C-alpha positions in Angstrom: 59.8 102.2 -117.9 57.5 103.3 -120.4 58.4 104.4 -124.3 57.5 107.8 -124.0 59.7 107.8 -120.1 62.4 106.1 -122.5 61.8 108.2 -124.6 61.6 111.4 -122.5 65.1 110.4 -121.9 67.0 110.0 -124.3 66.1 113.7 -125.5 67.0 114.7 -122.2 70.9 113.4 -122.3 70.9 114.2 -126.5 70.1 117.8 -125.8 72.3 117.9 -122.2 75.6 116.5 -123.9 74.9 118.4 -126.7 74.8 122.1 -124.9 78.0 120.4 -123.5 79.5 120.0 -126.2 79.0 123.2 -127.7 80.4 124.4 -125.0 83.7 122.8 -125.4 84.4 124.8 -129.0 84.7 122.7 -131.4 86.5 119.6 -129.5 84.4 116.7 -130.0 85.5 113.2 -127.3 81.7 111.7 -128.2 81.5 107.8 -128.2 78.5 106.5 -129.7 76.8 104.7 -126.9 73.5 102.9 -128.8 74.8 103.5 -132.0 78.5 102.6 -132.4 80.8 99.9 -130.9 82.4 102.8 -128.4 84.7 104.2 -130.4 85.8 107.3 -129.2 85.6 110.4 -131.2 88.6 112.2 -130.1 90.6 115.1 -132.2 87.7 114.9 -134.4 86.9 118.9 -134.6 85.5 121.1 -137.4 88.7 123.1 -138.0 90.6 120.4 -139.2 88.4 120.2 -142.1 87.8 123.5 -142.9 89.0 126.1 -145.8 92.2 126.1 -144.8 92.4 123.2 -142.2 95.4 120.8 -141.5 93.0 118.3 -143.1 91.5 119.8 -145.9 93.2 118.7 -148.6 92.8 115.0 -147.9 89.5 114.8 -147.3 88.6 113.4 -150.5 90.7 110.2 -149.6 90.7 109.7 -146.5 86.9 109.4 -147.1 86.9 106.9 -150.1 88.8 104.9 -147.6 85.4 104.7 -145.5 82.4 102.4 -145.7 81.8 98.6 -144.9 83.0 95.2 -145.8 79.7 94.2 -144.6 78.0 92.3 -148.2 74.3 93.6 -149.6 71.7 92.9 -147.6 73.7 91.9 -144.5 72.7 93.2 -141.8 74.0 94.1 -138.8 77.2 95.9 -140.4 79.9 98.3 -139.2 81.1 101.4 -141.0 83.9 103.3 -140.8 83.6 107.4 -140.6 84.8 110.7 -140.1 84.1 110.0 -135.9 85.2 105.8 -135.4 82.9 103.3 -136.4 79.1 102.7 -135.9 77.4 99.6 -136.0 74.0 99.9 -138.3 71.6 97.2 -136.9 68.7 97.0 -139.7 67.8 98.3 -143.0 67.5 101.9 -142.3 64.0 103.3 -143.0 63.6 107.0 -141.0 66.3 108.7 -142.0 68.0 112.1 -140.9 70.3 114.5 -143.0 72.2 117.5 -142.0 72.9 118.9 -144.9 72.1 119.2 -148.8 74.7 116.7 -149.8 73.4 114.2 -147.6 69.8 114.9 -148.9 70.7 114.5 -152.8 72.3 111.7 -152.1 69.6 110.3 -149.9 66.9 110.8 -152.3 68.9 109.5 -155.3 68.8 106.3 -153.9 65.0 106.5 -153.7 64.9 107.2 -149.2 62.8 109.8 -148.8 63.9 111.4 -145.5 62.0 111.9 -142.5 64.2 115.0 -141.1 66.1 117.7 -143.1 68.8 121.0 -141.8 68.6 123.3 -144.7 71.0 125.6 -145.0 70.6 129.3 -143.5 70.8 131.0 -147.0 68.4 128.4 -148.0 65.4 127.2 -145.9 63.1 125.3 -147.9 63.7 122.1 -149.3 65.8 122.7 -152.6 63.5 122.9 -155.9 65.3 119.7 -157.3 64.5 117.3 -155.0 60.4 118.7 -154.0 59.1 115.5 -156.6 61.2 113.2 -155.0 62.2 114.3 -151.8 58.6 113.5 -149.5 58.3 116.2 -147.1 60.6 115.9 -144.4 60.2 117.6 -141.1 62.9 120.5 -140.4 65.7 119.9 -137.8 66.9 123.3 -137.2 69.7 124.2 -139.9 73.0 123.0 -141.0 74.8 125.3 -138.2 72.1 125.2 -135.8 70.8 121.4 -135.3 67.2 121.4 -133.1 68.2 117.8 -131.5 64.3 117.5 -129.7 63.3 118.3 -133.1 65.7 115.0 -134.1 65.0 112.5 -131.6 60.6 113.1 -132.0 61.3 111.8 -135.1 63.0 108.5 -134.1 65.4 108.3 -136.6 67.2 104.7 -137.5 70.0 106.2 -139.2 71.5 110.5 -139.0 73.6 111.5 -142.0 76.1 114.6 -141.2 79.3 115.7 -141.6 82.2 116.1 -139.0 82.8 119.5 -140.6 79.1 120.3 -139.9 78.5 118.7 -137.2 81.6 117.2 -134.7 80.8 118.8 -131.5 77.1 116.9 -131.7 78.6 114.0 -133.0 78.0 112.4 -129.3 74.3 113.4 -129.1 73.6 112.8 -132.5 74.9 108.4 -131.3 72.2 108.6 -128.4 69.4 109.7 -130.4 69.9 107.1 -133.3 73.5 105.2 -135.4 75.0 108.6 -136.4 77.8 108.6 -139.8 79.9 111.3 -140.6 81.8 111.8 -143.6 84.9 114.5 -143.2 83.6 117.1 -145.1 81.0 118.4 -148.1 82.0 119.6 -151.1 84.7 118.3 -153.2 84.3 114.6 -151.3 80.6 114.6 -152.4 81.8 111.3 -154.9 83.1 109.2 -151.5 80.7 110.7 -149.4 78.1 109.2 -151.8 79.5 106.1 -151.5 79.7 106.6 -147.5 76.4 107.0 -147.2 75.6 104.4 -149.7 77.3 102.1 -147.8 75.3 102.7 -144.8 71.9 102.8 -146.3 73.0 99.3 -147.8 72.5 100.8 -151.6 76.2 101.0 -152.6 75.4 99.4 -156.0 72.5 102.5 -156.9 75.1 104.6 -155.6 78.1 103.3 -158.5 75.7 103.0 -161.3 74.1 106.6 -160.5 78.0 107.7 -160.6 78.6 105.9 -163.9 76.0 107.5 -165.5 77.4 111.2 -164.4 80.7 110.0 -165.8 78.9 108.9 -169.4 77.4 112.6 -169.1 80.6 113.9 -168.4 82.3 112.4 -171.1 80.2 113.4 -173.6 80.5 116.9 -172.8 84.2 116.6 -172.9 83.3 115.3 -176.7 81.4 118.2 -177.6 83.9 120.7 -176.6 86.6 120.0 -177.9 90.2 120.0 -177.7 89.7 123.9 -177.3 87.1 124.7 -174.3 86.9 127.6 -172.7 88.1 129.6 -169.7 84.9 129.5 -167.1 84.7 131.5 -164.0 82.8 130.8 -161.2 81.6 133.9 -159.4 79.6 133.6 -156.2 78.2 136.2 -154.1 78.2 136.1 -150.1 75.8 137.2 -147.4 78.5 138.5 -145.3 80.0 140.9 -148.1 82.5 138.4 -150.1 83.0 137.2 -153.3 83.6 133.9 -154.2 85.6 133.1 -156.9 85.0 129.3 -156.6 88.6 126.8 -157.1 89.0 123.5 -157.7 88.4 122.1 -154.2 85.3 122.7 -154.5 81.5 120.9 -156.0 82.0 122.9 -158.8 85.7 122.2 -159.1 84.9 119.1 -159.3 82.6 118.6 -161.9 84.4 121.7 -164.5 87.7 119.7 -164.1 86.6 116.1 -164.6 85.3 117.5 -168.3 88.9 119.0 -168.5 87.9 122.9 -168.7 90.1 125.4 -168.2 89.8 128.5 -165.3 91.7 131.3 -164.5 94.6 131.5 -162.7 93.2 132.6 -159.7 90.5 130.0 -159.8 92.8 127.0 -160.9 93.9 126.3 -157.4 93.9 123.6 -154.9 91.4 125.2 -152.8 87.4 125.6 -151.8 88.0 129.8 -153.0 89.8 132.7 -153.3 88.0 135.8 -151.6 87.4 139.1 -152.9 86.2 142.9 -153.2 83.2 144.5 -155.4 86.2 146.9 -156.0 88.2 143.4 -157.6 85.8 141.9 -160.0 87.8 142.5 -163.1 90.1 139.2 -161.3 86.9 137.4 -162.4 87.0 137.1 -166.0 87.4 134.3 -168.6 85.4 133.4 -171.9 82.2 132.7 -169.7 81.6 133.7 -165.8 78.9 131.7 -164.0 77.4 133.4 -161.1 75.3 132.1 -157.9 74.4 133.9 -155.1 73.7 132.7 -151.3 70.2 133.7 -149.7 69.0 136.9 -150.3 71.0 138.7 -153.4 70.1 142.1 -151.1 72.2 141.0 -148.7 75.0 140.3 -151.1 77.5 142.5 -153.1 76.1 141.7 -156.4 74.7 144.3 -156.9 77.8 146.5 -156.2 80.2 144.2 -158.1 77.7 144.1 -161.7 77.8 148.4 -161.2 81.6 148.0 -161.2 82.5 149.7 -164.9 85.6 146.9 -164.5 82.5 144.5 -164.4 81.0 145.9 -167.3 84.2 145.7 -169.0 84.8 141.9 -168.8 85.6 139.7 -171.9 82.5 137.2 -170.6 80.3 140.3 -170.0 81.0 142.0 -173.1 80.4 139.0 -175.6 77.1 137.4 -173.7 78.5 134.9 -172.1 78.1 136.0 -167.8 75.0 134.1 -166.7 73.1 134.0 -163.0 73.1 129.8 -162.6 70.6 127.9 -159.6 72.9 128.3 -156.3 71.0 125.1 -155.1 72.8 123.1 -157.7 75.6 125.1 -159.0 77.1 125.3 -155.3 75.0 123.9 -152.8 73.8 120.5 -154.6 77.1 118.6 -153.2 75.3 115.6 -154.2 75.2 113.2 -157.8 71.4 114.6 -158.9 73.0 118.0 -158.4 75.6 117.3 -160.2 74.1 115.5 -163.8 72.0 119.2 -163.8 75.0 121.3 -164.0 76.3 119.1 -166.3 73.4 119.7 -168.3 73.2 123.3 -168.2 77.2 123.6 -168.7 76.2 121.0 -172.0 73.0 124.4 -172.7 75.8 127.4 -172.3 79.1 125.9 -173.5 78.0 123.6 -176.3 74.5 124.6 -177.0 
């Protein structure tokens, strides 16, 4: 069979598998033919690791146990991950990433991905990664992957998560070795080490996390014992307003720095949701606001026109700030985390 015919067959199989799995809902029962050892991904569905799912709270601990026993430079290497095990035969050079967290991770490790699935609310390559991210081709969005586009890039590694793409895992595994974390967000450090294990860049990732820890300790020291209460507000495209909790990307950064939160946000959950009429629940000594997508499609203007907003102590003190959504809420990686720490230092200790 010619190379072109083999490629066409792979694409057809992958697309057919993807459509079949999508029709079955969130249940995934695929095996990594060609990329793994045949381990089935039985029961690895999206809902169990979503907000409120039975496996949400244990995601970080479980991800920390994943990775590889391979020594530095050793290939083939077997990676244990959220969907089973995958064998990577050689050092990956053509990497496709299926979310912003994986994009941040690989770029921070000196890898320019060939393909990238952006979020619906931010379709471009994030500005903070443009300098080092190269020019990856679009492969759909995180919630609507284009399997033909992925196959057409001839990747040798695909990085994603169970939460985002469990139904497509079997199809993706037919295209290239595929490694999935459990979910993005508060698991960002564990996900980073998992991605690094697949890329044979564990030492580099640990060094980056150590640098982050140094920045966090410096912020903690500057703020001292009496830290301000910080409220995290994000306006969503569906009209909802989220107050982010501890089990979120930004929540982990604030917790690392010992920064206290309002009671409604000091929860082991992704976020609490409120309406524009209840914006008074967002108060704190400082408020940092993000917007997912076009502000005109959110409740931001309505919420901030509410007299309750104008009477919040942070607003009256001039301590309410808009912050970049792409780093504070969408970044999900060490590069974004470093920028958030720099922003916090500027606002809280400047």
